[in-house]
C-alpha positions in Angstrom: 150.0 128.1 134.0 149.2 127.7 137.6 152.0 129.1 139.1 153.5 132.6 139.8 150.2 134.3 140.1 151.5 136.1 143.2 153.6 138.5 140.5 150.5 140.3 139.8 151.1 142.2 142.9 152.7 145.4 141.7 154.3 146.8 145.2 156.9 149.6 145.0 159.2 149.0 147.9 160.8 152.1 148.8 160.1 155.6 148.9 163.0 158.1 149.0 162.8 161.7 148.6 164.5 162.4 145.5 165.1 165.9 144.0 164.8 166.4 140.4 168.4 167.4 138.8 168.3 170.9 137.1 170.0 170.8 133.9 171.7 173.3 131.9 168.8 174.5 129.2 165.2 173.7 128.3 165.8 170.0 130.4 168.9 168.7 128.7 172.7 168.9 129.5 175.8 168.4 127.4 178.6 167.3 130.0 178.1 164.5 132.4 180.5 161.8 134.2 180.5 158.8 136.6 182.0 155.5 137.8 180.3 152.4 137.5 180.7 148.7 138.7 179.1 145.5 138.4 180.0 142.3 140.3 178.8 139.2 140.4 178.9 135.5 142.5 177.3 132.7 140.3 176.6 129.4 141.8 175.1 126.7 139.3 173.8 123.5 140.9 173.0 121.0 138.5 171.7 117.4 138.8 171.8 115.2 135.3 170.7 111.8 135.4 172.2 111.1 138.7 175.4 112.9 138.5 175.5 116.3 140.7 177.8 119.2 139.8 178.6 122.7 141.4 180.2 125.4 139.9 180.8 128.8 141.0 182.3 131.8 139.4 183.1 135.5 140.6 183.5 138.6 138.4 183.9 142.3 138.9 184.0 145.1 136.3 184.9 148.6 137.0 184.4 151.5 134.5 184.0 155.1 133.9 181.8 156.8 131.4 181.9 160.2 130.1 179.1 161.9 128.0 180.6 165.2 126.2 180.6 166.6 122.7 177.4 164.7 122.0 178.7 161.1 122.3 179.4 158.6 124.9 182.9 157.6 125.9 183.3 154.3 128.5 186.0 152.6 129.4 186.4 149.4 132.0 188.9 146.9 133.2 188.0 143.5 134.7 189.9 140.9 136.5 192.3 143.2 138.6 192.1 145.8 141.1 191.9 149.3 139.9 192.2 152.8 140.4 189.1 155.0 140.0 191.1 157.9 139.2 193.2 156.0 136.9 189.9 155.2 134.6 188.8 158.8 135.0 191.9 159.7 133.6 191.8 157.0 131.0 188.3 158.0 129.8 188.7 161.6 129.8 192.2 160.9 127.6 189.5 159.0 125.0 187.4 162.4 125.0 190.5 164.4 124.0 191.9 161.9 121.4 188.2 162.1 119.7 188.6 165.7 119.0 185.5 168.0 118.6 182.0 167.7 117.6 181.8 163.9 117.8 178.0 163.4 118.0 174.7 166.1 118.4 173.0 164.0 121.2 172.3 165.9 124.5 171.1 164.2 127.8 167.6 165.0 129.4 167.1 165.9 133.0 166.2 162.9 135.5 165.3 162.2 138.8 168.3 160.3 140.2 168.4 157.7 142.7 170.4 157.7 145.9 171.1 155.5 148.6 171.6 151.3 148.7 168.9 148.8 148.1 169.1 145.0 148.9 166.8 142.3 146.9 166.5 138.9 148.5 169.0 136.9 150.3 171.8 134.5 149.3 171.1 130.9 149.8 174.1 128.8 151.1 175.3 126.1 149.0 173.8 123.4 151.3 170.5 125.0 150.5 170.9 125.1 147.1 171.9 121.4 146.7 169.4 120.2 148.6 166.5 122.0 146.5 168.1 120.6 143.6 168.2 117.0 145.0 164.4 117.3 146.2 163.2 118.6 142.5 165.3 115.7 141.1 163.3 113.3 143.0 160.1 114.6 141.5 161.8 114.3 138.2 162.6 110.7 138.4 165.8 109.0 136.5 166.2 110.7 133.3 166.4 114.5 132.6 168.1 117.4 134.5 167.5 119.9 136.8 169.6 123.1 136.8 169.5 125.9 139.4 171.5 129.0 139.2 171.8 131.8 141.9 173.1 134.9 140.7 174.2 137.3 143.5 175.2 140.8 142.2 175.9 144.2 142.8 176.0 147.3 140.8 177.0 150.8 141.9 176.8 154.2 140.2 178.4 156.9 141.2 178.9 160.8 140.1 179.2 164.1 141.4 175.3 164.4 141.8 174.5 161.3 143.1 175.3 157.7 144.4 173.5 154.6 144.4 173.9 150.9 145.0 171.7 147.9 144.3 172.5 143.9 145.4 170.2 141.8 144.2 169.5 138.0 144.4 168.1 136.3 141.4 167.4 132.6 141.5 166.8 130.4 137.9 165.5 126.9 138.0 165.0 124.8 134.8 163.7 121.6 134.6 164.4 119.3 131.6 162.4 116.1 130.8 163.5 113.2 128.4 161.7 110.4 126.9 162.5 107.6 124.4 160.1 105.5 122.2 161.2 103.2 119.3 163.5 105.5 117.3 162.7 108.7 119.0 164.1 110.4 121.3 162.4 113.8 123.1 163.6 116.5 125.4 161.4 119.4 126.9 162.1 121.8 129.2 160.2 124.5 131.7 162.1 127.0 133.8 161.2 129.8 136.1 163.1 132.7 137.7 162.6 135.1 140.6 164.5 137.9 142.3 164.2 137.0 145.8 165.1 134.3 148.5 165.3 130.8 147.3 162.5 130.0 149.7 159.9 132.0 147.3 160.1 128.9 144.9 157.2 126.5 146.4 157.1 122.9 146.6 153.7 124.0 144.2 155.9 125.7 142.0 158.7 123.0 141.4 155.9 120.3 140.5 154.3 122.3 138.2 157.4 122.7 136.2 157.9 119.0 136.3 154.3 118.6 135.3 154.7 120.8 132.2 158.2 119.7 131.0 156.4 116.1 131.6 153.6 117.1 129.3 155.7 118.6 126.5 158.2 116.0 126.1 155.5 113.4 125.6 153.6 115.6 123.3 156.7 115.5 121.3 157.0 112.0 120.9 153.6 112.0 119.9 153.5 115.0 117.8 152.8 114.3 113.8 153.6 116.7 110.9 150.9 118.8 109.7 149.3 118.1 106.5 150.6 120.3 103.5 146.9 120.6 103.1 146.6 122.4 106.4 149.1 125.0 105.8 147.9 128.8 105.8 145.5 131.0 108.3 144.7 129.2 111.4 143.0 130.5 114.4 145.7 130.2 117.3 145.8 130.2 121.2 148.7 131.1 122.1 149.7 129.9 125.9 151.2 132.5 128.4 154.8 132.0 127.0 154.1 132.5 123.4 151.7 135.5 124.0 154.5 136.9 126.0 157.1 136.6 123.5 154.6 138.2 121.0 154.4 141.5 123.4 157.9 141.2 123.9 158.3 141.8 120.1 155.9 144.8 120.4 158.2 146.3 123.3 160.9 146.9 120.4 158.7 149.1 118.8 158.0 151.3 121.9 161.9 151.8 122.2 162.2 155.3 122.2 165.9 155.2 120.5 164.9 153.0 117.5 164.3 154.6 114.1 161.2 152.6 113.7 159.6 153.2 116.9 155.7 154.0 117.2 155.0 157.3 118.1 153.0 158.7 121.4 149.4 159.2 120.4 149.2 156.6 117.9 146.1 154.5 117.8 146.9 150.5 117.3 143.2 149.9 116.9 143.0 147.6 119.9 141.0 149.2 122.7 141.6 146.5 125.1 145.1 146.6 125.1 147.0 148.1 128.2 150.6 147.5 128.4 153.0 149.2 131.0 156.6 148.6 132.0 157.3 148.3 135.9 160.9 147.7 136.9 159.7 147.6 140.2 157.5 144.4 140.2 157.9 142.4 143.2 159.9 138.9 142.5 160.2 139.6 139.0 163.8 138.7 137.8 164.4 142.0 136.0 163.3 144.0 139.4 165.5 147.0 139.8 165.5 150.2 141.6 167.6 152.4 139.2 168.1 152.1 135.3 172.0 151.8 134.3 171.9 155.7 134.0 171.2 155.9 137.5 167.7 157.1 137.1 165.1 156.2 139.8 162.9 153.2 138.5 159.1 154.1 138.2 156.2 152.1 136.5 155.3 153.6 133.2 152.1 153.1 131.0 153.2 152.6 127.0 149.7 151.7 125.8 146.5 152.9 127.2 143.1 151.5 125.6 145.0 150.9 122.4 146.9 153.9 122.2 150.5 154.5 122.5 151.2 157.1 125.8 154.9 157.2 125.9 158.0 155.1 125.0 160.7 153.4 126.8 163.7 156.2 127.1 167.2 156.6 127.7 168.4 160.0 128.5 169.5 160.7 124.9 166.3 159.5 123.5 164.0 161.4 126.1 166.2 164.7 125.1 165.6 164.0 121.2 161.5 163.7 121.9 161.7 166.6 124.3 163.6 168.6 121.5 160.5 167.5 119.3 157.8 168.8 121.6 156.9 165.5 123.0 156.5 164.3 126.6 159.4 161.8 127.4 161.0 160.6 130.8 164.2 158.5 131.1 164.3 155.6 133.3 164.6 152.6 131.2 168.5 152.8 130.1 170.4 149.2 130.1 174.1 148.8 129.8 176.7 150.2 132.3 179.5 149.4 129.4 178.3 150.6 126.6 176.2 153.6 125.6 172.6 152.8 127.4 169.7 151.3 125.3 166.3 151.7 125.9 164.7 148.4 127.1 162.0 147.1 129.2 162.4 145.7 132.6 158.9 143.8 133.3 156.4 144.5 130.6 153.1 143.9 131.9 149.8 143.0 129.6 146.6 143.9 131.1 144.4 140.6 131.7 141.2 139.8 129.6 138.2 138.1 131.3 138.2 134.5 130.0 139.3 131.4 131.7 142.0 129.6 129.6 139.5 126.7 129.4 136.7 128.7 128.0 138.8 130.1 125.5 139.7 126.4 124.3 136.0 125.6 124.5 134.8 128.3 122.5 137.4 127.4 119.5 135.4 125.4 116.9 138.8 124.8 115.1 142.3 126.0 116.0 145.8 125.3 117.3 146.8 125.7 120.6 150.6 126.7 121.0 152.4 126.1 124.0 156.4 126.6 124.6 158.6 128.7 122.9 162.0 127.7 120.9 162.4 131.2 119.2 160.9 134.7 118.3 161.8 137.6 116.2 160.3 140.4 114.4 161.1 141.4 111.0 159.4 143.7 108.5 156.3 144.1 110.7 155.9 140.3 110.9 156.5 138.1 114.1 158.0 134.7 113.4 157.7 132.1 116.2 159.3 128.7 116.4 156.8 127.0 119.0 158.0 124.0 121.3 154.7 122.1 121.1 151.3 122.6 119.1 147.8 121.0 119.3 145.0 120.7 117.2 141.7 121.9 118.8 138.2 120.6 117.3 134.8 121.4 118.7 136.5 122.9 121.6 138.8 120.0 122.4 142.3 119.6 122.5 142.9 116.6 120.2 146.3 115.4 118.9 149.8 116.9 119.0 151.3 118.2 116.0 154.6 119.8 114.7 154.5 123.6 113.5 157.8 124.5 111.8 156.9 128.2 111.8 154.4 130.7 112.9 154.1 134.3 111.2 151.8 136.9 113.1 151.5 140.2 111.0 152.0 142.4 114.4 149.4 144.9 113.9 146.9 142.9 112.1 147.6 140.3 114.4 146.9 142.3 117.4 143.7 143.5 116.0 142.6 139.9 115.6 142.9 139.3 119.0 139.4 138.3 120.4 140.1 136.6 124.0 142.4 137.2 126.6 142.7 135.1 129.6 141.9 136.6 133.0 145.2 134.9 134.7 148.7 135.7 134.0 151.8 134.1 134.0 155.8 135.5 134.3 158.1 134.9 131.3 161.6 135.7 131.5 164.5 135.9 128.9 167.7 137.7 127.8 167.9 140.3 125.4 171.2 141.7 124.3 172.6 139.8 127.6 170.5 141.7 129.4 167.7 139.9 131.7 164.0 141.5 131.0 160.5 139.9 131.9 157.4 139.8 130.5 153.7 139.3 132.4 151.2 138.4 129.7 147.5 136.7 129.4 147.2 133.6 126.9 145.3 134.8 123.8 143.5 133.8 120.9 144.7 135.4 117.7 145.0 135.1 113.8 148.1 133.8 112.0 149.7 131.7 109.2 151.0 128.5 109.5 154.2 127.1 107.7 
């Protein structure tokens, strides 16, 4: 919980003069085409119980996209050199083969990005190996250290604009292992940033090792919760678990899903302020343009508990505009499938409590730390935690095993009565896309199964 507080600094690092593209009628257009490419150089260095391994992979995909007849048509090739004109002709043949009246969608207008941006610098193999060796020395005998560096290049070119982004993402995972009589436990802690390897300080590594060690010891000592103790509890969700809860809320802010919330809808949680900032410095999900080439900008999604706007692609923004709602695109994900609205770095505004104060002011509850899985279904968030501890009279006591936590999303949000002033960044992959949440720890009501 001590590291990555510097991620609270929200810095937009470029300021280009970008014209608004005028569209055909009423802010929408019916025809669009572009070529796209995505390339990666992945280096993974791993230390596993004294063994060292290095694996590298290169890949490049080139595609052509056309929006016509109310639908997207996309084709791509990977693994060989390809002529862009060949791909353009191929995708146009798909349009001809599809016939007429395929779909009914339109595209909204947009402020497109132009130019080239570079995020971070690629580290040499010697630097990566040295880093892993030093981290392994802190971990000791058992366990693993896995460091992955992904250098990616994303390019979108159309008749209206051309933009290129080169990004370096570093992901570090620490796995601690311990055994006792008849029991073996493994726990992990991880962090990811966009930038240079040097941005991961010695303190970050030490905190990850300490975090993984605390979790693995708790797993060995944890006892099953009594069947008499299942039911409603006061829960303190640590940063990662709270981040996962807000991640599930973000799905209801996606403008291209049928069950999305509506602008102006009051959630009854006055303290709640949520935004999406794709340009947040050091976030691994940082990006200067989305996968439709729309310039990235921070967007307020929930202000004082009221939904202000949704995450949009150009298609979902056009639908919202047609319905008389204010909508701006810029959160599209997907170069080689129809773009999907999705957050980049979701930021939940902090509260005014210290985490220690939240624990001290909890007479009876459960402190939940570490996440195995979280999902939203039927308005209920189901969480499988990695670790949990009983809280009695403001003190963290013995660790327990929780099979599952269930929190009715909106009822749960309204029950939050404390949020930490400190924030922590959590990263994950959603449908193959890297996303992040910056969240406080919270005290909430939930149900233990």
